[in-house]
Wavefront OBJ file of the C-alpha trace (Angstrom):
o trace
v -58.601 234.638 -6.394
v -55.982 234.378 -3.617
v -57.002 230.788 -2.885
v -56.764 229.886 -6.586
v -53.248 231.310 -6.702
v -52.231 229.350 -3.618
v -53.566 226.149 -5.178
v -51.303 226.714 -8.185
v -48.266 227.414 -6.016
v -48.811 224.333 -3.831
v -48.749 221.820 -6.688
v -45.221 220.659 -5.880
v -45.688 220.370 -2.158
v -48.740 218.165 -2.610
v -46.781 215.818 -4.835
v -43.795 215.513 -2.535
v -45.284 215.836 0.963
v -41.866 216.240 2.602
v -41.281 217.533 6.093
v -38.590 219.571 7.768
v -36.334 222.106 6.102
v -33.387 219.899 6.907
v -34.763 217.134 4.687
v -34.092 219.324 1.666
v -30.357 219.653 2.310
v -28.133 217.606 0.067
v -25.062 215.800 1.298
v -22.064 218.125 1.129
v -20.089 215.978 -1.286
v -17.780 216.855 -4.153
v -20.558 215.914 -6.591
v -23.046 218.398 -5.062
v -23.298 221.954 -6.340
v -22.269 224.053 -3.366
v -24.816 226.574 -2.132
v -24.252 230.283 -2.630
v -24.126 232.466 0.466
v -27.287 233.817 2.117
v -27.918 236.845 4.305
v -28.129 236.153 8.038
v -28.473 239.767 9.127
v -31.121 242.406 8.577
v -33.174 241.388 5.542
v -33.957 243.692 2.617
v -35.999 243.051 -0.525
v -32.940 241.943 -2.520
v -31.333 239.937 0.304
v -30.658 236.277 -0.542
v -32.566 234.139 1.942
v -32.390 230.717 0.276
v -29.737 229.146 -1.911
v -30.193 225.905 -3.850
v -26.775 225.343 -5.302
v -25.835 228.570 -7.053
v -29.482 229.593 -7.466
v -30.594 232.150 -4.891
v -34.025 233.350 -3.734
v -34.549 236.946 -2.656
v -36.478 238.013 0.403
v -38.975 239.658 -1.968
v -39.678 236.356 -3.739
v -40.026 234.535 -0.418
v -42.470 237.198 0.845
v -44.603 236.777 -2.289
v -44.977 233.040 -1.671
v -45.644 233.646 2.007
v -48.286 236.327 1.344
v -50.587 233.992 -0.572
v -50.208 231.197 1.965
v -50.860 233.528 4.899
v -53.983 235.035 3.373
v -55.404 231.584 2.748
v -55.557 230.891 6.481
v -56.157 234.355 7.894
v -59.361 234.577 5.889
v -60.640 231.497 7.702
v -59.012 231.581 11.138
v -57.971 235.199 11.758
v -54.538 236.786 12.055
v -54.036 235.604 15.659
v -53.617 232.016 14.405
v -49.895 232.631 13.785
v -49.128 233.066 17.477
v -50.733 229.799 18.552
v -48.273 227.150 19.625
v -48.454 223.951 17.628
v -46.275 221.865 19.903
v -47.382 220.969 23.430
v -44.093 222.287 24.791
v -44.780 225.671 23.182
v -41.463 225.844 21.344
v -42.833 226.494 17.853
v -45.738 228.688 16.734
v -47.933 227.980 13.742
v -46.330 231.043 12.169
v -42.920 229.389 12.388
v -44.353 226.181 10.945
v -45.754 228.249 8.063
v -42.341 229.755 7.328
v -40.795 226.294 7.110
v -43.630 225.064 4.846
v -43.090 227.951 2.427
v -39.336 227.337 2.450
v -39.861 223.665 1.621
v -42.089 224.657 -1.296
v -39.574 227.173 -2.641
v -36.676 224.729 -2.329
v -38.645 222.039 -4.146
v -39.480 224.436 -6.981
v -35.842 225.507 -7.374
v -34.505 221.938 -7.293
v -36.952 220.795 -9.964
v -36.306 223.829 -12.168
v -32.549 223.233 -11.947
v -33.084 219.623 -12.963
v -35.298 220.798 -15.834
v -32.381 222.884 -17.102
v -30.087 219.848 -16.907
v -32.603 217.720 -18.836
v -33.308 220.600 -21.268
v -37.015 220.673 -20.409
v -38.462 224.149 -20.864
v -41.773 225.916 -21.389
v -43.061 226.211 -24.925
v -44.239 229.642 -26.092
v -47.914 228.913 -25.373
v -47.123 227.514 -21.922
v -45.091 230.583 -21.027
v -47.832 232.889 -22.290
v -50.401 231.049 -20.180
v -48.263 231.378 -17.046
v -47.609 235.064 -17.750
v -51.310 235.773 -18.261
v -52.207 234.106 -14.942
v -49.469 236.063 -13.176
v -50.732 239.356 -14.623
v -54.321 238.485 -13.647
v -53.204 237.622 -10.121
v -51.182 240.804 -9.815
v -54.058 242.981 -10.985
v -56.396 241.330 -8.488
v -54.283 242.652 -5.584
v -54.820 246.051 -4.028
v -52.018 248.593 -4.154
v -51.766 248.275 -0.380
v -51.204 244.511 -0.620
v -48.618 244.931 -3.367
v -46.521 247.597 -1.662
v -47.010 246.246 1.855
v -45.739 242.809 0.881
v -43.168 243.771 -1.734
v -45.030 242.047 -4.567
v -44.053 243.106 -8.089
v -45.196 241.743 -11.442
v -41.750 240.527 -12.506
v -41.337 238.357 -9.389
v -44.883 237.021 -9.599
v -44.393 236.171 -13.280
v -41.191 234.307 -12.454
v -43.017 232.324 -9.771
v -45.854 231.340 -12.107
v -43.466 230.349 -14.896
v -41.379 228.199 -12.556
v -44.433 226.485 -11.117
v -45.657 225.801 -14.656
v -42.287 224.245 -15.422
v -42.530 222.137 -12.276
v -45.906 220.825 -13.422
v -44.347 219.959 -16.777
v -41.447 218.112 -15.131
v -43.930 216.201 -12.978
v -45.895 215.152 -16.060
v -42.715 214.141 -17.876
v -41.568 212.008 -14.955
v -44.877 210.257 -14.238
v -45.238 209.607 -17.962
v -42.359 207.163 -17.599
v -44.419 204.966 -15.243
v -45.946 202.038 -17.130
v -48.315 199.695 -15.290
v -49.997 196.602 -16.674
v -52.452 195.588 -13.966
v -54.254 192.254 -14.202
v -57.956 191.810 -13.461
v -57.125 190.210 -10.108
v -54.802 193.062 -9.086
v -57.600 195.629 -9.350
v -60.244 193.737 -7.362
v -61.230 196.163 -4.613
v -63.798 197.179 -2.003
v -64.777 200.504 -0.485
v -64.398 200.249 3.281
v -64.376 202.210 6.512
v -61.420 201.397 8.752
v -60.446 201.626 12.396
v -56.655 201.597 12.557
v -54.191 201.524 15.440
v -50.437 201.556 14.892
v -48.411 198.893 16.678
v -44.846 197.605 16.903
v -43.125 194.756 18.705
v -43.176 196.642 22.021
v -46.903 197.363 22.216
v -48.423 194.802 19.845
v -50.181 192.781 22.556
v -51.740 195.775 24.299
v -52.904 197.384 21.029
v -54.462 194.124 19.888
v -56.358 193.894 23.198
v -57.646 197.461 22.753
v -58.784 196.683 19.219
v -60.542 193.501 20.365
v -62.415 195.584 22.936
v -63.424 198.113 20.272
v -64.596 195.257 18.039
v -66.724 193.825 20.843
v -68.238 197.233 21.592
v -69.494 197.476 18.014
v -71.942 194.651 18.725
v -73.812 196.684 21.351
v -73.067 200.280 20.404
v -75.836 202.564 19.174
v -73.275 204.524 17.183
v -72.527 203.827 13.530
v -69.274 202.173 12.509
v -68.203 205.475 10.962
v -68.753 207.384 14.221
v -66.817 204.764 16.180
v -64.027 204.832 13.618
v -63.777 208.640 13.711
v -63.357 208.458 17.468
v -60.856 205.609 17.533
v -58.826 205.473 14.328
v -55.285 206.787 13.964
v -55.586 207.032 10.179
v -56.100 210.362 8.413
v -59.234 209.104 6.653
v -61.923 206.659 7.739
v -63.214 205.665 4.296
v -61.029 204.414 1.458
v -60.713 201.835 -1.299
v -58.577 198.772 -0.544
v -57.660 196.192 -3.164
v -55.342 193.408 -4.187
v -52.474 195.714 -5.151
v -52.258 196.952 -1.574
v -49.107 196.005 0.358
v -51.378 195.182 3.308
v -52.219 191.753 1.928
v -54.126 190.426 4.959
v -56.331 193.514 5.024
v -57.019 193.277 1.284
v -57.888 189.590 1.439
v -60.251 190.151 4.355
v -62.150 193.157 2.982
v -62.684 191.492 -0.388
v -64.434 188.634 1.389
v -66.840 190.920 3.276
v -70.434 191.533 2.254
v -71.922 195.023 2.245
v -72.347 196.252 5.821
v -70.353 193.353 7.291
v -67.705 194.119 9.916
v -64.461 192.165 10.058
v -62.659 190.758 13.046
v -59.406 192.430 14.107
v -56.889 192.185 11.247
v -53.151 192.152 11.976
v -50.781 193.873 9.542
v -47.119 194.864 9.639
v -47.998 198.436 10.591
v -50.625 197.598 13.213
v -54.216 196.417 13.517
v -57.391 197.120 11.542
v -61.137 196.616 11.812
v -62.991 197.017 8.530
v -66.600 197.603 7.551
v -67.541 196.999 3.925
v -69.342 199.986 2.422
v -69.357 198.708 -1.158
v -68.131 195.303 -2.360
v -66.083 194.694 -5.501
v -67.603 196.007 -8.740
v -66.484 197.110 -12.204
v -66.889 200.775 -11.223
v -64.824 200.317 -8.054
v -62.155 198.461 -9.994
v -61.747 201.419 -12.329
v -61.485 203.814 -9.377
v -58.955 201.529 -7.737
v -56.920 201.195 -10.936
v -56.670 204.994 -11.105
v -55.724 205.118 -7.421
v -52.945 202.552 -7.826
v -51.565 204.305 -10.920
v -51.554 207.659 -9.124
v -49.805 206.166 -6.085
v -47.114 204.591 -8.279
v -46.632 207.822 -10.201
v -46.284 209.859 -7.015
v -43.828 207.329 -5.594
v -41.762 207.480 -8.789
v -41.701 211.281 -8.720
v -40.602 211.342 -5.073
v -37.734 208.986 -5.874
v -36.721 211.126 -8.840
v -36.868 214.270 -6.713
v -34.635 212.676 -4.067
v -32.041 211.988 -6.766
v -32.298 215.558 -8.044
v -32.116 217.196 -4.614
v -28.922 215.294 -3.781
v -27.190 217.264 -6.539
v -27.518 220.602 -4.764
v -26.452 221.866 -1.381
v -29.082 224.080 0.309
v -28.696 227.055 2.631
v -31.456 228.983 4.417
v -31.084 232.349 6.129
v -30.918 232.034 9.913
v -32.603 235.435 10.148
v -35.584 234.079 8.240
v -35.867 230.920 10.345
v -35.794 232.972 13.551
v -38.842 234.983 12.421
v -42.139 234.265 14.191
v -44.149 234.437 10.963
l 1 2 3 4 5 6 7 8 9 10 11 12 13 14 15 16 17 18 19 20 21 22 23 24 25 26 27 28 29 30 31 32 33 34 35 36 37 38 39 40 41 42 43 44 45 46 47 48 49 50 51 52 53 54 55 56 57 58 59 60 61 62 63 64 65 66 67 68 69 70 71 72 73 74 75 76 77 78 79 80 81 82 83 84 85 86 87 88 89 90 91 92 93 94 95 96 97 98 99 100 101 102 103 104 105 106 107 108 109 110 111 112 113 114 115 116 117 118 119 120 121 122 123 124 125 126 127 128 129 130 131 132 133 134 135 136 137 138 139 140 141 142 143 144 145 146 147 148 149 150 151 152 153 154 155 156 157 158 159 160 161 162 163 164 165 166 167 168 169 170 171 172 173 174 175 176 177 178 179 180 181 182 183 184 185 186 187 188 189 190 191 192 193 194 195 196 197 198 199 200 201 202 203 204 205 206 207 208 209 210 211 212 213 214 215 216 217 218 219 220 221 222 223 224 225 226 227 228 229 230 231 232 233 234 235 236 237 238 239 240 241 242 243 244 245 246 247 248 249 250 251 252 253 254 255 256 257 258 259 260 261 262 263 264 265 266 267 268 269 270 271 272 273 274 275 276 277 278 279 280 281 282 283 284 285 286 287 288 289 290 291 292 293 294 295 296 297 298 299 300 301 302 303 304 305 306 307 308 309 310 311 312 313 314 315 316 317 318 319 320 321 322 323 324 325 326 327
């Protein structure tokens, strides 16, 4: 149940994928709604710890968000995970990173809800009832110890669920404005596995040499392309669909010419170098998958741009006492 709740609360963060609390702060201009004050001393349940314009977030609300996130990871990795240092220099623990992630999520929710009020977008009766029912179910699933120990009350949890439901509605409204008319050629695509290395003008020659060496090793290696890619790529994923709507035009042109199982030569792109192995060549089924992928990417891009416009309207403040916590 706790993981389901977290999935609901993370809907915004997954759409926006922003980093750093500072990235949420609007320019302090005359057109921005100035942030209300926050508490920088000893924090109590009703202390204001975040302000997005005049809208404030209590320590109790923050702790409710944080509780569900924390339990997601403690159940898998143990409570000691929060003291591990993420950075090599040991300046920031994973617990501190978690605090900043929760703050980003809360700020995003508040910004979008404030914009919803401006645009007069609100929950219909059935939508509100659905959110309230899920909040009540979530609340009842918690032990009394968890509720009291983390300051979780039904009113706050209901507010959180209603606001996240409104955020989902705003997201759907915004992406509904995206209209794409893709031609048959624009959705030609292939499923590939990629080895990727980033490069710029300073290291382009050396990275290309490294990639040429990796390409040569594939001729004699006993390992699969996938295993070699996992070991050498700098991309988050090895396997993906690449097609003619991709901004990496050289990569797209090359992979669409490959036969199943064929490995490309080193491909140069603006962001670096690639080696591709064709897993599945162009087909009607792949084209449909790729069409959906392109539409989703364009919708997400449009929502991020809209959010940037919205967030510039509100100055943001975060409690220094909260940021100094170790999580």
